[in-house]
C-alpha positions, 0 to 999 in steps of 0.5 A: 429561808430567812436573812437576819440584820444585825448590827455590827455593834451587837457581833463585835467578834465579826469585824475581822470577817467583815474587813476581810469580806470589804478588803477581798471585793474593794480592796483593790481601790484602796491598794496601800489599806490593810484589812489590819486598817479596815478592821481597826476602822469597822472598829471606830464605827462601833456606836450607837449614837448616830450614824457609823 
C-alpha cells in the first residue's frame, strides 16, 4: 500500500473533510472555533506562491 500526498489546493473538495478531522482532533484547543470557521480558514490557505 502506498500513501499519496496531495496538496489541498489540488483537491479543494476535501477541505470540509480536513476541517472535520482537525475539529475532531484539536477542536478542544479552540473551543469557540466552529468547523465552519476552520473550513473558511483552510480555504484561505489555498495558494501556490508560498507556504500555506
